[in-house]
VEXKOL-281261 format. One line per field, with one value per residue: x, y, z of N, C-alpha, C in turn. Coordinates in steps of 0.2 Angstrom, whole numbers. Example, Ala and Ser with C-alpha at 12.3 -4.5 7.8 and 13.67 -1.06 7.14 Angstrom:
BEGIN
n.x <- 66, 64
n.y <- -28, -11
n.z <- 39, 35
ca.x <- 62, 68
ca.y <- -22, -5
ca.z <- 39, 36
c.x <- 66, 64
c.y <- -16, 0
c.z <- 39, 39
! end
This chain:
BEGIN
n.x <- 407, 405, 394, 391, 382, 374, 370, 360, 368, 381, 394, 395, 393, 404, 414, 410, 413, 427, 431, 429, 439, 449, 443, 439, 427, 416, 400, 389, 375, 362, 353, 345, 337, 321, 318, 328, 329, 325, 337, 345, 337, 339, 351, 350, 353, 366, 369, 374, 380, 393, 394, 398, 391, 392, 388, 385, 380, 367, 361, 350, 349, 337, 329, 315, 305, 290, 283, 288, 301, 318, 328, 342, 346, 339, 346, 358, 370, 386, 384, 390, 389, 393, 394, 396, 393, 388, 382, 370, 361, 355, 346, 334, 339, 348, 340, 334, 341, 349, 356, 365, 372, 386, 391, 400, 410, 417, 424, 431, 424, 411, 410, 411, 399, 389, 392, 389, 375, 369, 370, 369, 377, 391, 401, 404, 415, 429, 434, 444, 440, 445, 456, 459, 468, 472, 482, 484, 481, 490, 501, 517, 525, 528, 521, 508, 492, 483, 484, 479, 467, 450, 438, 421, 405, 398, 393, 377, 368, 353, 337, 327, 328, 329, 317, 316, 304, 304, 313, 314, 316, 314, 326, 334, 344, 353, 357, 363, 373, 381, 384, 392, 403, 409, 413, 422, 431, 437, 441, 433, 423, 406, 402, 409, 406, 392, 392, 397, 387, 375, 378, 381, 371, 359, 355, 345, 339, 331, 338, 333, 329, 341, 347, 339, 343, 357, 355, 350, 360, 370, 363, 359, 369, 382, 382, 381, 392, 402, 400, 403, 417, 422, 419, 426, 440, 442, 440, 450, 462, 460, 460, 474, 479, 480, 477, 462, 454, 438, 428, 412, 395, 388, 384, 396, 397, 395, 407, 416, 412, 415, 429, 436, 446, 454, 447, 441, 426, 420, 408, 400, 408, 410, 414, 424, 431, 435, 445, 454, 457, 465, 478, 482, 485, 494, 492, 480, 467, 460, 445, 439, 425, 420, 425, 433, 440, 446, 448, 445, 441, 448, 460, 468, 466, 472, 486, 488, 487, 497, 497, 501, 495, 484, 477, 465, 467, 464, 462, 465, 473, 484, 490, 495, 502, 515, 517, 524, 532, 525, 513, 503, 497, 484, 476, 459, 457, 468, 471, 480, 492, 490, 490, 503, 510, 505, 509, 523, 524, 520, 530, 541, 546, 554, 553, 539, 539, 546, 537, 526, 533, 535, 522, 516, 522, 517, 504, 502, 493, 481, 470, 453, 451, 460, 454, 442, 447, 452, 439, 433, 442, 441, 431, 436, 447, 451, 444, 444, 432, 422, 432, 439, 446, 445, 452, 447, 435, 423, 411, 413, 409, 396, 379, 369
n.y <- 512, 514, 511, 517, 512, 519, 516, 518, 517, 525, 521, 511, 520, 528, 518, 515, 527, 527, 516, 521, 530, 529, 527, 533, 534, 535, 534, 540, 534, 538, 528, 530, 541, 545, 545, 539, 529, 536, 543, 533, 528, 538, 536, 526, 522, 521, 511, 494, 477, 479, 487, 490, 488, 493, 488, 488, 477, 474, 486, 494, 483, 476, 482, 485, 484, 490, 478, 469, 464, 462, 476, 477, 464, 463, 472, 466, 469, 469, 465, 469, 463, 467, 459, 463, 457, 441, 431, 424, 432, 439, 432, 434, 442, 434, 424, 429, 425, 431, 431, 440, 445, 445, 438, 445, 440, 443, 434, 418, 407, 411, 413, 400, 395, 402, 397, 384, 383, 391, 389, 396, 407, 404, 411, 419, 427, 428, 442, 451, 463, 480, 495, 512, 527, 541, 553, 566, 566, 558, 556, 559, 545, 546, 557, 553, 552, 543, 527, 514, 510, 506, 503, 502, 495, 486, 470, 463, 450, 442, 445, 435, 418, 412, 402, 386, 378, 366, 358, 345, 350, 363, 369, 371, 362, 363, 376, 376, 367, 373, 385, 379, 372, 382, 392, 384, 382, 395, 397, 391, 390, 395, 389, 377, 371, 369, 361, 349, 347, 345, 333, 323, 325, 330, 323, 322, 334, 346, 358, 370, 370, 368, 381, 389, 385, 388, 402, 404, 401, 411, 422, 421, 414, 418, 431, 432, 426, 434, 446, 442, 439, 452, 460, 453, 455, 469, 471, 463, 469, 481, 477, 475, 487, 494, 507, 510, 517, 519, 522, 522, 518, 514, 504, 501, 508, 504, 496, 507, 515, 506, 505, 519, 531, 522, 514, 523, 529, 535, 545, 540, 543, 550, 538, 542, 550, 541, 534, 544, 545, 534, 537, 544, 536, 523, 509, 500, 491, 476, 466, 452, 450, 437, 432, 419, 416, 428, 446, 460, 477, 486, 480, 483, 497, 501, 497, 506, 518, 519, 513, 501, 486, 476, 460, 447, 430, 424, 411, 416, 428, 423, 416, 427, 436, 440, 436, 448, 454, 460, 462, 460, 446, 439, 426, 421, 413, 415, 426, 431, 432, 442, 453, 453, 455, 467, 476, 475, 481, 494, 498, 498, 508, 508, 495, 495, 504, 497, 487, 495, 500, 489, 484, 495, 493, 480, 484, 489, 490, 486, 494, 501, 505, 496, 484, 485, 485, 471, 465, 469, 464, 451, 447, 448, 440, 426, 410, 412, 413, 407, 401, 405, 402, 388, 379, 379, 372, 370, 363, 351, 338, 338, 333, 335
n.z <- 413, 430, 443, 459, 473, 486, 503, 518, 530, 538, 539, 529, 518, 518, 515, 502, 496, 498, 491, 478, 475, 465, 454, 438, 430, 439, 446, 458, 467, 477, 487, 497, 494, 489, 475, 469, 459, 447, 444, 440, 429, 420, 415, 408, 394, 394, 402, 402, 398, 401, 412, 428, 444, 460, 477, 494, 506, 500, 496, 485, 477, 473, 462, 454, 439, 432, 428, 436, 434, 437, 437, 435, 431, 419, 412, 412, 419, 428, 443, 459, 474, 490, 504, 520, 532, 539, 526, 528, 535, 525, 517, 510, 499, 493, 489, 478, 467, 456, 441, 436, 447, 458, 473, 485, 498, 515, 522, 521, 525, 524, 510, 506, 511, 504, 491, 493, 497, 488, 473, 461, 463, 459, 455, 466, 478, 490, 498, 508, 521, 518, 520, 525, 524, 534, 532, 537, 550, 557, 570, 577, 585, 598, 602, 603, 610, 615, 622, 620, 608, 605, 593, 592, 595, 610, 609, 612, 619, 612, 619, 619, 614, 598, 591, 583, 575, 568, 574, 587, 600, 598, 595, 606, 611, 600, 602, 615, 613, 603, 610, 620, 613, 605, 614, 621, 611, 603, 590, 582, 568, 563, 552, 551, 563, 561, 550, 555, 565, 557, 551, 561, 572, 567, 554, 544, 540, 529, 517, 518, 532, 537, 534, 542, 555, 555, 554, 567, 575, 572, 575, 589, 597, 592, 594, 608, 612, 606, 613, 626, 625, 621, 632, 641, 637, 637, 651, 656, 652, 659, 672, 673, 674, 662, 651, 641, 628, 622, 608, 604, 600, 611, 626, 633, 644, 657, 660, 659, 670, 681, 680, 682, 674, 669, 659, 647, 640, 626, 616, 601, 585, 568, 555, 547, 556, 566, 559, 558, 572, 575, 571, 581, 591, 600, 600, 591, 595, 589, 589, 583, 573, 574, 562, 554, 544, 538, 539, 549, 546, 555, 556, 545, 544, 556, 552, 541, 546, 555, 569, 581, 577, 586, 587, 588, 583, 566, 553, 541, 544, 551, 541, 533, 541, 553, 569, 581, 572, 561, 566, 581, 588, 598, 608, 611, 622, 629, 637, 646, 640, 630, 639, 643, 631, 626, 636, 634, 622, 624, 633, 626, 615, 603, 598, 596, 585, 576, 572, 567, 556, 548, 547, 539, 527, 524, 522, 510, 495, 502, 503, 502, 489, 482, 485, 477, 465, 465, 465, 454, 445, 446, 438, 426, 423, 415, 418, 431, 437, 450, 456, 467, 483, 483, 490, 503, 506, 515, 516, 511, 513, 516, 515, 501
ca.x <- 404, 405, 389, 391, 375, 375, 364, 359, 373, 386, 401, 395, 393, 411, 418, 409, 417, 434, 432, 429, 444, 453, 438, 438, 420, 412, 394, 386, 368, 360, 347, 340, 332, 314, 317, 335, 328, 325, 344, 347, 334, 341, 357, 348, 356, 373, 370, 374, 383, 400, 393, 399, 387, 395, 384, 386, 374, 361, 357, 348, 349, 330, 326, 310, 301, 282, 281, 291, 307, 324, 331, 349, 345, 337, 352, 364, 376, 390, 382, 394, 385, 398, 390, 401, 390, 386, 376, 363, 357, 353, 343, 329, 342, 351, 334, 333, 344, 350, 362, 370, 374, 391, 391, 407, 410, 423, 426, 431, 419, 405, 410, 409, 392, 386, 393, 385, 368, 366, 375, 369, 382, 397, 406, 405, 422, 430, 439, 444, 439, 451, 457, 460, 474, 471, 489, 484, 480, 495, 506, 523, 523, 529, 516, 501, 488, 479, 488, 475, 461, 446, 432, 416, 400, 398, 388, 373, 364, 346, 333, 323, 331, 326, 315, 316, 299, 305, 317, 310, 316, 314, 333, 337, 350, 358, 359, 367, 379, 385, 387, 398, 409, 412, 416, 428, 436, 435, 443, 428, 418, 400, 401, 412, 402, 386, 393, 397, 380, 371, 380, 381, 365, 352, 357, 340, 336, 332, 343, 329, 329, 348, 348, 336, 348, 363, 353, 349, 367, 373, 359, 359, 376, 388, 381, 382, 400, 406, 399, 406, 424, 423, 419, 432, 446, 443, 441, 457, 467, 459, 463, 481, 480, 482, 472, 459, 449, 433, 423, 406, 388, 384, 386, 402, 397, 396, 414, 419, 411, 419, 436, 437, 453, 457, 443, 437, 421, 418, 402, 401, 410, 409, 419, 430, 434, 438, 451, 459, 459, 470, 484, 484, 485, 499, 489, 473, 464, 454, 442, 436, 418, 419, 428, 438, 445, 445, 451, 441, 444, 452, 467, 471, 466, 478, 492, 488, 487, 503, 497, 502, 488, 484, 471, 464, 469, 460, 466, 468, 478, 490, 493, 497, 506, 519, 517, 530, 535, 521, 506, 503, 492, 482, 471, 454, 457, 475, 472, 486, 498, 488, 492, 510, 512, 503, 514, 529, 524, 520, 536, 547, 544, 558, 549, 532, 540, 548, 531, 523, 536, 533, 515, 515, 524, 512, 497, 502, 488, 476, 465, 447, 452, 463, 449, 438, 451, 451, 433, 431, 447, 439, 426, 440, 452, 448, 445, 444, 425, 420, 438, 442, 446, 443, 455, 444, 428, 421, 405, 415, 406, 389, 374, 364
ca.y <- 516, 511, 514, 515, 513, 521, 514, 522, 516, 530, 517, 509, 525, 529, 513, 516, 533, 525, 512, 524, 536, 529, 526, 539, 534, 533, 538, 538, 535, 537, 524, 532, 546, 541, 545, 537, 525, 541, 545, 527, 527, 544, 534, 519, 521, 520, 505, 488, 472, 482, 492, 487, 491, 491, 490, 485, 474, 474, 493, 495, 477, 473, 487, 482, 488, 489, 471, 464, 462, 466, 481, 475, 458, 465, 476, 461, 472, 466, 468, 466, 464, 465, 458, 463, 453, 434, 431, 421, 438, 442, 427, 436, 444, 428, 420, 432, 421, 435, 429, 446, 447, 442, 439, 446, 439, 446, 429, 413, 402, 414, 412, 393, 395, 405, 392, 377, 384, 395, 387, 400, 411, 401, 417, 422, 427, 431, 447, 453, 470, 485, 500, 519, 531, 548, 555, 572, 565, 553, 560, 555, 540, 549, 562, 551, 553, 537, 521, 508, 513, 502, 506, 498, 494, 480, 466, 461, 444, 443, 444, 429, 414, 411, 395, 382, 373, 360, 353, 343, 354, 370, 372, 372, 358, 366, 383, 374, 364, 378, 389, 376, 371, 388, 395, 380, 383, 401, 397, 387, 394, 393, 384, 371, 368, 367, 355, 343, 346, 342, 326, 319, 326, 331, 322, 322, 341, 349, 363, 376, 370, 370, 388, 392, 383, 393, 409, 405, 401, 417, 427, 420, 411, 422, 438, 431, 424, 440, 451, 440, 440, 459, 463, 450, 457, 475, 470, 460, 475, 486, 474, 475, 494, 496, 512, 509, 522, 516, 526, 518, 520, 512, 497, 501, 513, 500, 495, 514, 517, 501, 506, 526, 533, 516, 513, 529, 528, 541, 544, 538, 549, 547, 533, 545, 552, 535, 532, 549, 544, 529, 540, 547, 530, 519, 503, 499, 484, 473, 460, 450, 449, 430, 431, 414, 416, 435, 451, 466, 484, 489, 478, 487, 504, 502, 497, 511, 524, 518, 511, 494, 482, 470, 457, 440, 427, 420, 407, 421, 433, 419, 415, 433, 441, 436, 439, 451, 457, 465, 462, 457, 442, 436, 421, 423, 409, 416, 434, 433, 433, 448, 458, 453, 458, 474, 479, 475, 486, 501, 499, 498, 511, 506, 489, 497, 508, 492, 484, 500, 501, 483, 484, 500, 489, 475, 486, 492, 486, 484, 499, 499, 505, 490, 479, 486, 482, 464, 463, 470, 460, 444, 445, 449, 435, 419, 404, 414, 412, 402, 397, 408, 399, 381, 375, 380, 370, 368, 359, 346, 331, 339, 329, 339
ca.z <- 419, 437, 447, 466, 476, 493, 507, 524, 535, 537, 538, 522, 513, 519, 512, 495, 494, 498, 485, 471, 474, 459, 448, 434, 428, 445, 447, 464, 467, 484, 487, 502, 491, 486, 468, 466, 452, 441, 442, 436, 422, 416, 413, 405, 387, 395, 406, 398, 401, 403, 417, 435, 449, 467, 482, 500, 510, 496, 494, 478, 473, 471, 458, 450, 435, 433, 426, 441, 432, 441, 432, 434, 428, 413, 408, 412, 422, 433, 450, 464, 481, 495, 510, 525, 537, 537, 521, 531, 537, 519, 514, 505, 494, 490, 486, 472, 462, 450, 437, 435, 454, 461, 480, 488, 506, 518, 526, 517, 527, 521, 503, 504, 513, 498, 485, 494, 498, 482, 468, 456, 464, 459, 454, 472, 479, 496, 498, 515, 521, 517, 525, 523, 527, 535, 533, 540, 558, 560, 574, 579, 590, 605, 603, 603, 617, 616, 623, 617, 605, 602, 590, 591, 601, 614, 607, 617, 618, 611, 625, 618, 610, 592, 591, 577, 577, 565, 578, 592, 606, 595, 594, 613, 611, 595, 605, 620, 610, 599, 615, 623, 609, 602, 619, 622, 605, 600, 583, 578, 564, 563, 547, 553, 568, 558, 546, 560, 568, 552, 550, 567, 576, 563, 547, 539, 539, 522, 516, 521, 539, 539, 534, 549, 560, 554, 556, 574, 579, 571, 579, 596, 600, 590, 597, 615, 613, 604, 618, 632, 624, 620, 639, 645, 634, 640, 658, 657, 651, 664, 678, 673, 674, 655, 649, 635, 626, 617, 604, 603, 600, 617, 628, 637, 650, 664, 662, 661, 677, 685, 680, 680, 673, 665, 653, 645, 635, 622, 612, 594, 580, 562, 553, 545, 562, 569, 555, 561, 579, 575, 570, 588, 596, 600, 599, 589, 597, 585, 591, 576, 573, 572, 555, 556, 538, 536, 543, 550, 543, 560, 555, 539, 546, 561, 549, 536, 550, 559, 576, 582, 577, 591, 585, 589, 576, 561, 549, 536, 547, 553, 535, 530, 545, 558, 576, 583, 566, 557, 570, 587, 589, 604, 607, 615, 628, 632, 638, 650, 635, 628, 643, 643, 624, 626, 641, 631, 616, 627, 637, 621, 609, 597, 596, 593, 579, 571, 570, 563, 550, 544, 545, 534, 521, 522, 521, 503, 492, 506, 504, 499, 481, 480, 485, 472, 459, 465, 464, 446, 441, 447, 432, 419, 422, 412, 422, 438, 440, 454, 458, 473, 489, 483, 495, 509, 505, 522, 516, 506, 514, 518, 510, 498
c.x <- 404, 400, 390, 385, 377, 369, 364, 364, 379, 393, 401, 396, 401, 415, 417, 413, 425, 436, 433, 434, 448, 449, 436, 430, 415, 406, 391, 378, 366, 353, 342, 335, 326, 314, 324, 334, 328, 332, 346, 344, 336, 348, 356, 352, 363, 374, 369, 378, 391, 400, 394, 395, 390, 390, 386, 380, 367, 358, 356, 348, 342, 327, 322, 307, 294, 280, 284, 298, 313, 328, 339, 350, 344, 342, 358, 370, 380, 388, 386, 391, 390, 394, 395, 399, 389, 381, 370, 358, 353, 350, 338, 333, 345, 346, 332, 336, 346, 357, 367, 374, 380, 391, 399, 407, 417, 426, 426, 426, 412, 405, 408, 402, 388, 386, 389, 378, 365, 371, 375, 374, 389, 403, 407, 413, 423, 436, 439, 443, 446, 452, 458, 465, 472, 478, 489, 484, 485, 500, 512, 522, 523, 524, 509, 498, 485, 484, 485, 468, 457, 440, 427, 411, 401, 392, 384, 369, 357, 342, 329, 327, 326, 324, 314, 310, 300, 310, 313, 310, 316, 321, 336, 344, 355, 361, 364, 374, 384, 388, 393, 404, 412, 415, 422, 433, 434, 437, 438, 423, 411, 399, 403, 408, 395, 386, 393, 390, 375, 372, 379, 374, 359, 354, 351, 336, 337, 336, 339, 329, 336, 349, 345, 341, 354, 361, 353, 355, 370, 369, 360, 366, 381, 388, 383, 389, 404, 406, 403, 414, 426, 424, 425, 439, 447, 444, 448, 462, 466, 461, 470, 483, 482, 476, 469, 454, 445, 429, 418, 400, 384, 386, 392, 402, 398, 403, 418, 418, 414, 426, 438, 444, 456, 453, 439, 433, 419, 412, 405, 403, 409, 415, 425, 434, 438, 444, 456, 461, 465, 477, 487, 484, 491, 498, 482, 471, 459, 452, 438, 429, 416, 421, 434, 442, 444, 449, 446, 445, 449, 459, 471, 471, 471, 485, 493, 489, 492, 502, 498, 495, 489, 477, 471, 465, 463, 465, 469, 474, 484, 494, 497, 502, 509, 519, 524, 534, 531, 514, 508, 497, 490, 477, 465, 454, 464, 476, 477, 492, 496, 491, 500, 513, 511, 508, 520, 529, 524, 526, 542, 545, 547, 555, 543, 534, 542, 542, 527, 526, 534, 526, 513, 517, 519, 505, 497, 498, 482, 470, 458, 447, 455, 458, 444, 441, 451, 445, 431, 436, 445, 434, 430, 445, 449, 449, 444, 437, 424, 426, 441, 441, 443, 446, 452, 436, 426, 415, 407, 411, 398, 384, 369, 358
c.y <- 511, 514, 512, 517, 514, 519, 519, 522, 520, 526, 514, 514, 528, 524, 514, 521, 531, 521, 515, 529, 535, 527, 532, 540, 533, 538, 536, 539, 533, 534, 526, 538, 542, 541, 543, 533, 530, 542, 539, 526, 533, 541, 527, 517, 519, 514, 499, 483, 474, 486, 488, 491, 488, 493, 486, 483, 476, 480, 493, 489, 475, 479, 484, 487, 486, 482, 466, 462, 466, 470, 478, 469, 459, 468, 471, 464, 467, 469, 465, 468, 462, 465, 457, 460, 445, 434, 428, 426, 441, 437, 429, 439, 439, 424, 423, 428, 425, 432, 434, 447, 442, 443, 440, 445, 442, 440, 422, 408, 405, 413, 405, 392, 397, 400, 386, 378, 388, 394, 392, 406, 408, 405, 421, 422, 430, 436, 450, 461, 474, 490, 507, 523, 538, 551, 562, 571, 560, 557, 556, 551, 543, 554, 560, 551, 547, 531, 515, 511, 507, 505, 501, 497, 487, 476, 463, 454, 446, 441, 437, 425, 412, 403, 392, 377, 367, 355, 351, 347, 361, 373, 373, 368, 361, 372, 381, 371, 369, 383, 386, 375, 377, 392, 391, 381, 389, 402, 393, 391, 391, 388, 377, 367, 365, 361, 348, 341, 342, 334, 321, 319, 326, 329, 322, 329, 343, 355, 370, 376, 371, 377, 392, 391, 387, 400, 409, 405, 408, 423, 427, 419, 416, 428, 437, 430, 430, 445, 449, 441, 448, 462, 460, 453, 464, 475, 468, 465, 480, 484, 475, 482, 497, 501, 510, 514, 519, 522, 521, 521, 518, 505, 496, 505, 510, 498, 502, 516, 512, 502, 514, 527, 528, 515, 519, 528, 535, 540, 543, 544, 545, 542, 536, 548, 546, 533, 537, 548, 538, 532, 544, 542, 526, 512, 503, 492, 482, 467, 458, 448, 442, 428, 426, 413, 423, 440, 457, 472, 487, 486, 482, 495, 506, 502, 503, 518, 524, 517, 504, 490, 476, 467, 450, 437, 425, 416, 412, 425, 429, 417, 421, 437, 437, 440, 442, 454, 462, 465, 459, 453, 440, 431, 422, 419, 410, 423, 436, 435, 440, 454, 459, 456, 465, 478, 480, 481, 493, 503, 500, 501, 509, 499, 490, 500, 503, 489, 488, 500, 495, 482, 489, 496, 484, 477, 489, 487, 483, 489, 497, 500, 499, 484, 479, 483, 474, 461, 463, 465, 453, 442, 445, 443, 428, 414, 406, 413, 406, 398, 399, 403, 391, 377, 375, 378, 367, 364, 353, 339, 332, 336, 334, 336
c.z <- 425, 441, 454, 470, 484, 497, 513, 529, 534, 536, 531, 517, 513, 515, 504, 492, 493, 492, 478, 470, 468, 453, 444, 432, 433, 445, 453, 464, 474, 485, 492, 500, 488, 479, 465, 460, 446, 439, 438, 429, 417, 412, 409, 398, 388, 399, 402, 402, 403, 409, 424, 440, 456, 472, 488, 504, 507, 494, 487, 474, 469, 468, 453, 445, 436, 432, 431, 439, 436, 435, 430, 430, 420, 409, 408, 414, 426, 440, 455, 471, 486, 501, 516, 532, 535, 532, 523, 533, 531, 514, 508, 499, 490, 486, 480, 466, 456, 447, 436, 442, 456, 469, 482, 495, 509, 523, 521, 518, 524, 514, 502, 506, 507, 492, 486, 494, 492, 476, 462, 457, 464, 458, 461, 474, 487, 495, 505, 515, 520, 522, 521, 527, 528, 537, 537, 548, 561, 563, 575, 584, 597, 607, 604, 610, 619, 617, 619, 615, 603, 600, 589, 597, 604, 611, 613, 615, 617, 617, 625, 613, 604, 592, 584, 578, 573, 569, 584, 598, 604, 595, 601, 613, 606, 599, 611, 618, 607, 604, 618, 619, 606, 608, 621, 617, 601, 593, 579, 574, 564, 558, 548, 558, 565, 554, 550, 563, 563, 551, 555, 571, 572, 555, 542, 537, 531, 522, 519, 528, 541, 539, 540, 555, 560, 556, 564, 578, 578, 575, 586, 599, 598, 594, 604, 616, 612, 610, 624, 631, 624, 628, 642, 643, 637, 647, 660, 657, 657, 671, 679, 673, 667, 653, 642, 634, 621, 614, 602, 603, 607, 619, 633, 643, 657, 665, 663, 668, 682, 685, 678, 679, 669, 659, 652, 639, 632, 618, 604, 590, 574, 560, 551, 551, 566, 566, 558, 568, 579, 575, 576, 593, 595, 598, 596, 590, 592, 589, 586, 577, 571, 565, 556, 550, 535, 540, 543, 547, 548, 559, 550, 541, 551, 557, 544, 540, 556, 567, 576, 582, 581, 590, 587, 582, 572, 557, 543, 538, 548, 547, 532, 534, 550, 564, 578, 578, 563, 560, 577, 588, 596, 603, 613, 622, 631, 633, 642, 645, 631, 632, 643, 636, 624, 631, 638, 626, 619, 631, 632, 615, 602, 594, 592, 586, 574, 568, 565, 556, 545, 542, 539, 527, 519, 520, 514, 499, 496, 507, 501, 491, 479, 480, 479, 465, 459, 463, 457, 442, 441, 441, 426, 418, 420, 417, 430, 441, 444, 457, 465, 479, 489, 488, 502, 508, 511, 522, 511, 507, 515, 512, 507, 496
! end
């Protein structure tokens, strides 16, 4: 039996459903219902060490019995917790130290973070985000109405900087250094920066203080830099006269007003509708959420729904795809090249169709259902436990 736990976020509920499409023994449990635990307890006699439990971002993980024991731990299930955000945001869940829980990260750097700071999860693995295909809404390339589609909200900086009382300047120096270096080198991961910072600037910090520092950088610096680049990318395209259509929950209306007829801002639609919109788009633009060894689902959704995928680089993407053949890469500090490449794609439909054809071939095996098989398979292969991504040990010299 495979139990799929649904949380409250619509996008994560959609992913759970997509993961389960090939699972014959799937059982869905909606953790937003007040009595969801009753549904689980009704299956108690069927739940054992052979049961796989799938959840995203910790939904239903901390299911406690009256005596305070964790139900999943007591039943010794295989609990796969897929954290689609940086794991530092879920410290309270990581701190549960559940032996039955496997942490699945969507970035190789996140995976090494988990293994370094939470060695109980040595079976954690990195699995990139997946995609889904909506064949019904895929139009012929010439008939597509959207030139460039971007799906996602504009990141905003926090109003007040997170203070770290254990540091002499309460973290101001850390914030300024991270902001400067990650802006100068947008390929720099938080984990790589923090490793260097802990060795060269603050070598005596305990692990708990290190975790607070990492949280502060993700919360304040990454959000600010992501928002800055998102705005810069869309405005660069707009200044070049390239029309961009954005479906978002908010944040983009200022740019829409500044570039009427060029930047078109639509209201948020369901995630399933977002996937359908890609099939009506010539280009699907991806701006990575600071995944430096991973891939956002927009990459695979673009490929599976036959729009040219235009994305900023990550180590993982560069290793798996080839610019100008099955993807179009751009660099955050070379947006002039982005404009050049986008104009060429739009002006040369045969070239665009060639990339779309190659992408479609490369996207085989990249659906959410395929990701589920990778995750469950990681428990079955002898010797696989804890072996994923050992070549990317970014904390290799950090002092514990």
